[in-house]
N, C-alpha and C positions, 0 to 999 in steps of 0.2 A: 506495501500500498502507498507507504514512506518513497517508493520509487517513484508508482504513478505519479504520487501530486510532487515530488520534482520535474521528472520530465516533461510533464503539464509545466510545470512553472516557468523552463527551460525555454519552450514551445512557444508561450505565448510573448516570453520576450523579442522571441526570432522574427514572432508576429507586428508586435504594436512599436516593434522600436525602429525601422524603415518610416513607418509610416510617422509616427512622435518626434523622433530624432532621440540622442539618445541622454540629454539631462531630463526630455519630460518624462521618458519611459522609466528611468530610477528614480524620478520624485512620484511618478502615480504607484511605484512598487513599492514606494517605502510607506505611500501613505496607505496604501488594503491592508501595508503587515500594521499598521501602528491603528487602525481602523475595527482591525480585526482579534490584537491580542484587549485591542478594549471591549467586546464584546464576548472575549470570552474569560473577560472578569469580570463584566456586570453580570451577565447571569450565570457565571457558571458551568458553562461546556465543556468536558471533555476535563470532570472532574476539578476543571480549576478554580482556587478558593475564589468566592464572593465577594467585591468588592465595588463599594459605588464608583459610580465616573466622578472624579474631581475638576474640578472650576481647571485647574492649569490641564489638565487633559482634554478638556476641550479646548480649553484656548492654544495648547501645541500645532491640535488640529485645525485647527480652523484658519491658523497662519499658513502653515502648509499650504493647505489651500487654497490661500492671497495668492501664493508662491508660482502654485501652479497653473493658477490664470493668470496672471503677470507672464511667465516663461511661454506660457501659450498665446499672447497677444499682443505685446507688445514686445 
């Protein structure tokens, strides 16, 4: 299962990098990883300890989103 997820990750990067560019693709991947980890902790999925969302986490995710917007449109 781990190999399948890893292969999907690599394949997805191969597909999106020519379309988005390297810097934007890296930002999108990092944002997805951060958002995924926040969801895992918020809802306790996959036996993660439940932790409520903190203001700093939401602010950090928002700042990364603004960075993605700036890279894409400016």
